[in-house]
C-alpha positions as CSV (number, residue, x, y, z in Angstrom):
1,M,-18.0,44.4,12.4
2,K,-18.7,45.8,9.0
3,R,-15.0,46.0,8.3
4,I,-14.5,42.3,9.1
5,L,-17.4,41.2,6.9
6,S,-16.2,43.3,4.0
7,T,-12.7,41.8,4.4
8,L,-14.1,38.3,4.4
9,K,-16.2,39.1,1.3
10,E,-13.1,40.4,-0.5
11,K,-10.9,37.5,0.4
12,R,-13.4,34.7,0.1
13,P,-11.7,33.1,-3.0
14,E,-8.3,33.3,-1.2
15,Y,-9.6,31.6,1.9
16,F,-11.5,29.0,-0.1
17,F,-8.3,28.1,-2.0
18,E,-6.4,27.8,1.3
19,I,-9.0,25.5,2.8
20,L,-9.0,23.4,-0.4
21,V,-5.3,23.0,-0.3
22,L,-5.4,22.0,3.4
23,I,-8.1,19.4,2.7
24,I,-6.1,17.9,-0.3
25,G,-3.0,17.8,1.9
26,I,-4.7,16.0,4.7
27,Y,-6.3,13.5,2.2
28,E,-2.9,12.8,0.7
29,A,-1.3,12.3,4.1
30,F,-3.9,9.6,4.9
31,E,-3.4,7.9,1.6
32,L,0.4,7.8,2.1
33,S,-0.1,6.4,5.6
34,N,-2.5,3.7,4.2
35,Y,0.0,2.9,1.4
36,G,2.8,2.4,4.0
37,D,0.6,0.2,6.1
38,D,-0.3,-1.9,3.1
39,Q,3.4,-2.3,2.2
40,A,4.3,-3.4,5.7
41,R,1.5,-6.0,5.7
42,K,2.7,-7.4,2.4
43,R,6.3,-7.7,3.7
44,A,5.0,-9.5,6.8
45,K,2.9,-11.9,4.8
46,I,5.9,-12.7,2.5
47,E,8.1,-13.4,5.6
48,I,5.5,-15.7,7.0
49,L,4.9,-17.6,3.8
50,R,8.5,-17.9,2.7
51,P,9.3,-21.0,4.8
52,F,6.3,-22.8,3.4
53,R,7.4,-22.0,-0.1
54,Q,10.9,-23.3,0.6
55,G,9.4,-26.5,2.1
56,M,7.2,-27.0,-1.0
57,D,10.2,-26.5,-3.3
58,K,12.2,-29.1,-1.4
59,T,9.3,-31.5,-1.4
60,F,8.9,-31.0,-5.2
61,C,12.6,-31.7,-5.8
62,L,12.4,-34.9,-3.7
63,I,9.4,-36.1,-5.5
64,T,10.8,-35.4,-9.0
65,N,14.1,-37.0,-8.0
66,S,12.4,-40.2,-6.7
67,I,10.3,-40.7,-9.9
68,T,12.0,-43.2,-12.2
69,V,11.0,-43.2,-15.8
70,P,11.5,-46.4,-17.8
71,L,13.9,-46.0,-20.7
72,G,11.8,-47.9,-23.2
73,I,11.2,-51.4,-24.1
């Protein structure tokens, strides 16, 4: 038992560093996953809104083409 405790005391900084690296790695994995999910949501939103934008563009063109401007008096 004393041998185990002395080994733990000697290697405490090494173990601390390993645990710290694991925690940072797990955190980064979650952040990358969230980033991927956000990008997927943005792409889905764009695909949903694209037809509305195209319809608005067509409507705007029709309105601007139907407006007649008098050429002066």
